[in-house]
N, C-alpha and C positions, 0 to 999 in steps of 0.2 A: 423439407427439415422434420427427424421423426422426434414423438412427446419422448420427454425426460420420463422416470418413474411417477407416473399417474399423479404419486398424495404431492408432489414439489409445486407449491404455485410462489413460491419464495427464492432469487438468486440471489445469495453476497458475496461479492467480487471483492480482493483483495487487490492489489492494486501495483502496486511493480509488481515486475517478474512475471505479473499473469494479464494483463490489460496494458499495462506499458514498459517500454524497451529500458531496459538500469544496465548500468555494470559500475556496480560500488568502487575495485581495483582504479576509475578513472578518480574517484573522491580523493583514493587513496594517495594515489602518485601525483596529486593534486597539492594536497596538504604536506606530503613529501617535501617538493618543490617550492614550500613558505616553509622548510622546514622544522616539519612535527615529525616525530616519532611515529612508528606503527599503532593508531590506537584504535587504528579499527580492522575486525579481522575480518580479514578476503573472503569472500563466500561467501558472509553470513551475516547472521546482521548483532553480532555479539559486538559489546561494546569496553573497551578498556577504560573510559573513565569515563565518571560521570553529567559534564557538561556533556556529551552525548544524547546519555539515557533518560537527565533529567530533560533538555531540550523536546523528545520525542512525547513525553506526559505532561507535554504544554506548561511545567513549573519553572521554565525564565522564560523572558522575554525577546526577542533575538538578539537588542543593544546587549544584553545578559547572558548570554550562548553568544555572542561574540567580542564578549570581553575577557567569556572565558577561553574564548579560542587562544587570544588572544594574549596570554598569562600562559599559555601553550610551549609561543612560540618564541624567535629567537629575538624576534626584533617585529618591529613595530608594521601593521601590516591593514591595508583598508579597506570597511566595513565591505567593499566592495569586492575586492578580494578573498576576502574569507566565502564571502557569497557564490562568487563564481567554484570556489575548489568544494564549494559543499554542495551545492547543484550541479558538478560537473557529471555525478553516475547518471541527471536527468534523459537518455535517448531521444526517444520517440515514442509517440501513439499506433502503432502498426493500425491501414486504415481496413484493416479487413477483417480486424475485431470489432471498430470501432460501428459498423455496418451488420455486425452480428447482435450487437446490444442492440441495437436500434428494430433488427428482428423480434426478438429477445420479447422487448418490451410490449409487443400484438399480445404473447401470453403468459409471462411471467409479471411480479412486481421486483423488481431493480433492487440491489443495495450497494453501496460501495463499502469498505472497512477495510480502513489504512493502520498501518502504525505508521506514520510521520509528520513533519515539525512545518510550525507557519512560512519557514524561507521553502522549503519547498511543496506547499502547496502554491503559493503564490508564485513558485516557475514550471509548477505544471501544470495548472491552470490556465499562465499566459501559452504555453507553450502549447496547449488545447485550443484556445478561440484560437489565436495567429494560423493554422493550419484546418481549424475545417469551421472554426467564422459562428460555433455555439459555444454552451459553457458546455464542460464536462460533466454537470451536474443535472443539466437537463436529462442526460439517458438516464439517472437513479430519480429511483421515488425519496430517496438520502441517502446523500451519500456522509460517511463517519470517520472521522480524522483521529487518532487517539493523544495528541495535541490540546485539538480540543472536547472533548470529552476526559480529560485523563485520568485513558486508562490504556493500557495496552496488551494485544494478544500474547499468548494466547491463556493471557486468565479468565478463568471464569466469568469473573465481575465486569471483565468486559463484553465478556459473550451474553451476560447478562441483560445487560444494560440497551445493546443494540437491538438486540429482544423484545423487549420489554418497551420501549420508547420508542419499535416497529410499530408492538405489536403483534409478532409475529411467533405463531404459531413451531416449535425446533423441530417440529417432527416434518413439519411442511414445507420444510427453509431447508436452501443449497446452499453449501460455502466452498469455495471455489478461491484455495490458496496456493501456492507453494512452499514453504513451507510445511514440515513438518510438526513440528511444534505446535502449527501454527490449531493444523487439522486435526489431533489428538485434542485441544482442547477443545475445536468445539465440540468431536463427538462429546466430550466428556456435558459437554453443554446442549447433551439429544437431536445434533442436526444430523444432518446427512451431510458427506464428505465427498469429495475430490482432488484428490489432492493432485496440483499440476507439474511433473515435473522435466523438466528441459529435454526436449524434441518430440511433448505432447504440441498436439495441437486445437488451442480452444472451440475451432467449431469442430469439431470428433466427436468430443462430449455431447453433445446438444442432434450431431449427428445419424450416429447409433446409441442415446444411451448414454446410464455410464454405470457405472464400476463399485458401489461403494469402496474406499484404500483403507 
């Protein structure tokens, strides 16, 4: 495995779309089947209703989120069905990406920073442990979630919180995300970046060095 830019000592990974395979359209379709109109934009993380955004910022409890969803539905729906629809987008953790992180742990301090919510956190942590028999958190020095820190990417404040809490120098930190807006926010915070786009192989970033995006 070739070295990255020699200044890089820390790597912050996004989760969904980078390490975790997701398909938001599956949740959109699941909510449609429950009678909900199109509140989530396909192909991105733009929300038409504040219940989703507030959940991702940690402003709602799980039950408050579920009740907020129920208020948008034409008929009563169980908490289990709401959670299933919300988590339908979560697909799988590819083995080769987990193995890559394990290799990178020898040379870099690894962190996770995801815009997500408590229901998804429970779901993907359970998925990971059932598949690999250890905790997702074991791959990182620390994992950060928007709903737990009360801040979302791409705000400069969110990146500042993570950098300060972890004690990282921005110039020594590489940030990898599939969102162009998040990449712009990380660059404003002074980090080196790689915009992970469709068709890219994560291993190629580390096998051939990386280029700034």
